[in-house]
Short mmCIF file of the C-alpha atoms (twelve columns), coordinates in Angstrom:
data_MODEL
# 
_entry.id   MODEL 
# 
loop_
_atom_site.group_PDB 
_atom_site.id 
_atom_site.type_symbol 
_atom_site.label_atom_id 
_atom_site.label_alt_id 
_atom_site.label_comp_id 
_atom_site.label_asym_id 
_atom_site.label_seq_id 
_atom_site.Cartn_x 
_atom_site.Cartn_y 
_atom_site.Cartn_z 
_atom_site.pdbx_PDB_model_num 
ATOM 1  C CA . MET A 1  0.213   -0.019 0.206   1 
ATOM 2  C CA . LEU A 2  1.377   3.361  -0.842  1 
ATOM 3  C CA . VAL A 3  0.598   5.031  2.204   1 
ATOM 4  C CA . GLU A 4  3.100   2.158  4.227   1 
ATOM 5  C CA . LYS A 5  5.836   2.666  2.303   1 
ATOM 6  C CA . ASP A 6  6.352   6.973  1.895   1 
ATOM 7  C CA . GLU A 7  6.144   8.550  5.262   1 
ATOM 8  C CA . ASN A 8  5.606   11.893 3.968   1 
ATOM 9  C CA . PHE A 9  2.653   10.726 1.752   1 
ATOM 10 C CA . ARG A 10 1.263   8.940  4.530   1 
ATOM 11 C CA . THR A 11 1.476   12.331 6.384   1 
ATOM 12 C CA . GLU A 12 -0.515  14.126 3.775   1 
ATOM 13 C CA . VAL A 13 -3.236  11.697 3.840   1 
ATOM 14 C CA . LEU A 14 -3.563  11.486 7.120   1 
ATOM 15 C CA . ASP A 15 -3.646  15.165 7.120   1 
ATOM 16 C CA . TYR A 16 -6.293  14.930 4.596   1 
ATOM 17 C CA . TYR A 17 -8.988  12.884 6.627   1 
ATOM 18 C CA . ARG A 18 -8.619  15.097 9.136   1 
ATOM 19 C CA . LYS A 19 -9.195  18.710 6.961   1 
ATOM 20 C CA . ALA A 20 -11.535 16.735 4.171   1 
ATOM 21 C CA . PRO A 21 -14.575 17.225 6.165   1 
ATOM 22 C CA . VAL A 22 -14.032 21.159 6.409   1 
ATOM 23 C CA . ILE A 23 -12.926 20.810 2.507   1 
ATOM 24 C CA . VAL A 24 -16.275 19.010 1.707   1 
ATOM 25 C CA . GLN A 25 -18.403 21.716 3.721   1 
ATOM 26 C CA . LYS A 26 -17.379 24.519 2.307   1 
ATOM 27 C CA . ILE A 27 -17.780 23.239 -1.299  1 
ATOM 28 C CA . MET A 28 -21.215 22.399 -0.503  1 
ATOM 29 C CA . GLN A 29 -22.258 25.817 0.821   1 
ATOM 30 C CA . SER A 30 -20.271 27.130 -2.345  1 
ATOM 31 C CA . ASN A 31 -22.337 28.123 -5.059  1 
ATOM 32 C CA . GLU A 32 -20.156 26.651 -7.510  1 
ATOM 33 C CA . LYS A 33 -20.585 23.093 -5.560  1 
ATOM 34 C CA . ASN A 34 -21.951 21.237 -8.932  1 
ATOM 35 C CA . GLU A 35 -18.543 22.384 -11.080 1 
ATOM 36 C CA . GLU A 36 -16.330 21.927 -8.053  1 
ATOM 37 C CA . LEU A 37 -17.778 18.391 -7.311  1 
ATOM 38 C CA . ASP A 38 -17.404 17.322 -10.957 1 
ATOM 39 C CA . SER A 39 -14.195 18.661 -10.809 1 
ATOM 40 C CA . LEU A 40 -12.950 16.827 -8.008  1 
ATOM 41 C CA . TYR A 41 -14.172 13.668 -9.471  1 
ATOM 42 C CA . ARG A 42 -12.480 13.987 -13.224 1 
ATOM 43 C CA . ASN A 43 -9.085  15.833 -11.774 1 
ATOM 44 C CA . LEU A 44 -8.621  13.709 -8.702  1 
ATOM 45 C CA . VAL A 45 -10.171 10.534 -8.557  1 
ATOM 46 C CA . GLN A 46 -10.607 9.415  -12.480 1 
ATOM 47 C CA . LYS A 47 -6.796  10.853 -13.009 1 
ATOM 48 C CA . CYS A 48 -5.132  9.144  -9.548  1 
ATOM 49 C CA . VAL A 49 -7.338  6.107  -10.620 1 
ATOM 50 C CA . SER A 50 -5.872  5.856  -14.120 1 
ATOM 51 C CA . LEU A 51 -1.809  6.521  -13.086 1 
ATOM 52 C CA . LEU A 52 -2.635  3.602  -10.395 1 
ATOM 53 C CA . LYS A 53 -3.975  1.481  -13.100 1 
ATOM 54 C CA . GLU A 54 -0.981  2.381  -15.045 1 
ATOM 55 C CA . GLU A 55 2.105   1.888  -12.271 1 
ATOM 56 C CA . LYS A 56 2.531   5.641  -12.210 1 
ATOM 57 C CA . TYR A 57 2.731   5.203  -8.438  1 
ATOM 58 C CA . GLU A 58 5.026   8.663  -7.509  1 
ATOM 59 C CA . GLU A 59 3.029   10.371 -10.132 1 
ATOM 60 C CA . GLU A 60 0.087   9.719  -8.494  1 
ATOM 61 C CA . LYS A 61 0.905   10.085 -5.361  1 
ATOM 62 C CA . GLN A 62 2.286   13.826 -6.204  1 
ATOM 63 C CA . HIS A 63 -0.943  14.552 -8.037  1 
ATOM 64 C CA . TYR A 64 -2.964  13.992 -5.205  1 
ATOM 65 C CA . VAL A 65 -0.623  15.943 -2.762  1 
ATOM 66 C CA . ASN A 66 -1.158  18.436 -5.384  1 
ATOM 67 C CA . VAL A 67 -4.625  18.709 -5.504  1 
ATOM 68 C CA . TYR A 68 -5.124  18.581 -1.913  1 
ATOM 69 C CA . ARG A 69 -2.838  21.488 -1.424  1 
ATOM 70 C CA . SER A 70 -4.910  23.863 -3.541  1 
ATOM 71 C CA . LEU A 71 -7.848  22.608 -2.003  1 
ATOM 72 C CA . LEU A 72 -6.534  24.095 1.413   1 
ATOM 73 C CA . GLU A 73 -5.343  27.036 -0.422  1 
ATOM 74 C CA . LYS A 74 -8.707  28.050 -2.290  1 
ATOM 75 C CA . TYR A 75 -10.799 26.985 0.869   1 
ATOM 76 C CA . ASN A 76 -8.465  28.612 3.484   1 
ATOM 77 C CA . CYS A 77 -7.830  25.134 5.555   1 
# 
């Protein structure tokens, strides 16, 4: 599992799980929630799944972290 092999990535994922409820709450309160959720599905979920299927693990981890950090900044978390 990716989080077990990379302590830095594990830390990012654990931080995400702590802050995700706040991010989701802010998205759901946004007037553009549908667009934001669609964008996250396409640009995070589908992209990460695709990278994992291609066994591009390091690229997937970096993409996940980049999207997460952009959400933190966007929603002031």
